[in-house]
N, C-alpha and C positions, 0 to 999 in steps of 0.2 A: 103576449105579444108585446115586443117591445114598443116604446112611445119613438116619434121620430125624434123627439129630444138623444133619449136613450141609444138610438142607432147612429144619431151623429157624432155621440161619444165614443160610440166603441170605436170608428173607423177614423176619430183626431188622432195626430200625432202626439205621441208622449215619450218625453225622455227616459223614463223607467222603462218600458219596451223597447225603444231603441237601442239602450246600453246596453239592454241585456244579450245583445248580438257581439258587443264589445268582448276581448280578452280583459282582462285585469289592467296589464300593460296599455292597451288603447284607451281606457276609462281614463289611467292615469295622466293619461299626454294631455288629456282637454282639459284647459283651463278654464275654458268659461264656454256657456251653452244658453243657446234661446231660442223658446219654438213661439213662433208668433203668430197669431191670427192672420193680419196682414201688414203685409210692409212694402213698400216703395218697390227694395230689392234686397235679395240677402245679402251679396255681392256689397251693399252699400253699408250694412250694418258689421260685416266681416273686414272690411276696410277701417272703418272708425275701431278696431279693437286696437289695431299697431299703436294707439295714442296712450293707451294706457299698460304702463311697466306688469308685466307678468300674466297680461289678458290673452296669449297666444301660445300653442293651438287655441282655436276657438272655433264655433262650427254653429251655423244658425241653420233653422229650416222654418218655413212658412207654408200655410194653409193657402196664402195666395200673394199673390205679390200684382201691387198697382201699377207697375212701372220696370215690372223684369225685361232684361234686357237680353242680347244675343250679341251676337260677334255683330261687329261695325254699327253697334248702335240700334240693331234691327231689335222689334219689340218682341219681347217672349209670350205667347199668349197662356195665361197660368188662371185656368180656370179653380174656383175654392174647392178644397178639402178632396182633389181629384189625383194629385199628382204629385212628385217629390221636387219640391223649387229648395235647395240649398248651398250652404258656401261655407268652405274650409279657410280659415285663415289660417297659414303655414311662413315662417322661416326658412331660407333658404342660406347657410354659406356657402355659396359658390358664387364665381364671375356672372355677371351678368349674362354675359354668351351661351354660359351654359345653361341658361333658364329656357332656348330657347324649344325645346323640344318638350316642354314640361305638359304641354295642354295634348300635344298627342300619346305622352307616354298615360294621363290619366283618363284617356280615351281606351287604351289597353286595357286599365281597371274596370273600367264600367262595363266592357264589353264581354271581361273575363267571369265578371260577374253574373252578368246576363246568361252567358253560356254554360254557366254550375247548374243553374236551371235549368236548360234544356233549349233556352232561348236562341234562336243561331246568329246573335249579333254581331255583325261587323262595320267596318270603318270607313268611312268615307271624310278625306281629306278637306279641311284640318281639325274641325273639331265635331264632328257630326258620329251617333250610332246610328246605326241604321238596320233593320231587319226588311229583308228581301229590298225591293225598292222601294217602304216607306219611313221617315224618322222615327226612333224612339227615344232619342236623347241627345242632347248638347252640352256641351261644355264650355263656359267664359273663362279664361285666366285672366286674372287684373295684376300688376305688379308696380309696388313702391321701392322705387330704389333706394336704398338707406348709406348705403355705401358700394364702392365697386365690390365687395366682396361678401356684402350680406343684405339679401333681397325680399323683402317682404310680398309676401303672393297672397293672393284674393285665387280658390279653384270652385266656380259656379259648377253648380249642376242643373239641369231639369230635365226631370224624367218624366214620360209619359205613363204612368202608372194603370189609370183608369180612366176611359176618354167616353163614357158610353153614352153620355148626356152634351155632348160635344158634335156639332154639324162640321161636317169635311171642310165646307165651305169658308168655314170661320180661321184657318188657316189656311196660307200661302202654297202649302206642299202637302202630297201624300204623307198621313204619318198612321200611327199603330201605336200600341200599348201593351203593357205588360200583363195583362191579365188576358187580352186576346190571342199574344202568343204563348201564353205560359200552357202546357198540356194538361187536360183534364185531370190529373191524380196527382199534381203538385199545389198543394197549397199555400199560398203566403199572404201576409196582410202587409198593409202600407208600411206599418211601424216594423215589421221584420226586414224588410224591403231598405229600409231608407237606412237600418242599422247593420246592416251586410256593406249595403253602400256604401256609409261611413268609415269601416272596420279597413275595407279594400282602400280608401283614398289613405288613409291613417299609414298602412301599409309601404304604400306606393310612394308617397313623400319622403319616407325613411328610405326607401330604395333607391327612389330618384337621388335624393343626398349623396348616398356611396358611390353610384355606378352610371348617377346620370341617366339621359336618352338611349345612349348604346343596347343598355339590357333590357328595353323596351322592344330596340328597332325591329325583331325578327318576328316578334310577336303580329308587332303592327301591319309589319309585308304580308303576314300569312292571314289577315284579316280585312286587306284593302281591295275595296270595290272600285275603286279607280286604276289600277294596275288593267293594262290594254283596252280600257274602256273608251270611246270617244268623249272627249271632255270640251267643253267650252269653258275659255278661261276671261275671266272680264276683271280687265284692269282700267285705270286710270285713261288710258290711251286710248282705249275698246277692247275688243272683243278677239281670241284670237281661237283657233282650235287645232286639237293635235289628241296625239295618244298617251294615255298616263304609262309610265312605265316605273312606279315606285316612287319611292324618296331617298333622299340621302343619309348621311352620319347625321345631319342637324335636323333632320325631319323636313326638308323642302321639299316641293313637290317637283319630280321630273316628269317632264313630258316632250315628246315626239312630236317636232312640228316642221314640218316640209323637211323631212330627213335632218333635221338637227335638235340634237336634246338640250332643251332650257329648265332652268331651274326657275321655280317660285317660291316666294315666302309668304309667311301670314299674313303680314302687316300688307301685302302687297294687290291681292286679289280675292275672288269670287270665284269658286268652280260648279258647274254645273256639269252633270253626267247626259250626255244626250242617247234619248232612246228611239 
């Protein structure tokens, strides 16, 4: 029987195992990688890579984050060794306004990765991946503008892989994980999941550079759980209620409120689906 130490080692993230899921071209693009035991935030490590010449694209994984964060500064609960916490540092040669839909596009990448494994992943505007009525992953995009046509960007992903030891009350919303949602006949290690996700994000970034959000929008709309749902929109001015009606070309959320369509953008609001 394997010792507890050996068991832990079997499930720890390993760059060799992760990179085996990448194509040779994908591997050649990564200039630096880091797999940490504990970090405050993988996004912080990735943002720091822009200060060194020739260090990006770069990727960071952590077994645990002590100060992981989600959108609007919310804490991202990060139990050790159970999930995937990763950040990809990437530079885009695009005008600033064309990066507005990047977080949504990366949501499409993540959802498609899960769907390829038989998991019915769908998208909640702007940056969450859900299965049924429970969150399975979130995305946090942070940018640093070098000049008007060159944007340094970090794409952070938190994916619930195996939350068997976590109590529901420890997280302030319903959640699920990959292990729970996988069909019994599908075998998937955390390292393989990490590698497949990284490969998808690399290809997604390259595709976004060429075609922008427009090439992701139709898939996003097909997976949109806010469309036709009753929504509560939380703004700095208070709460409003309306019905979701999709997204516009820039990724803004369209909501029908008292017969009038309004559009909300990521920086403006939080959204709850009314049940």
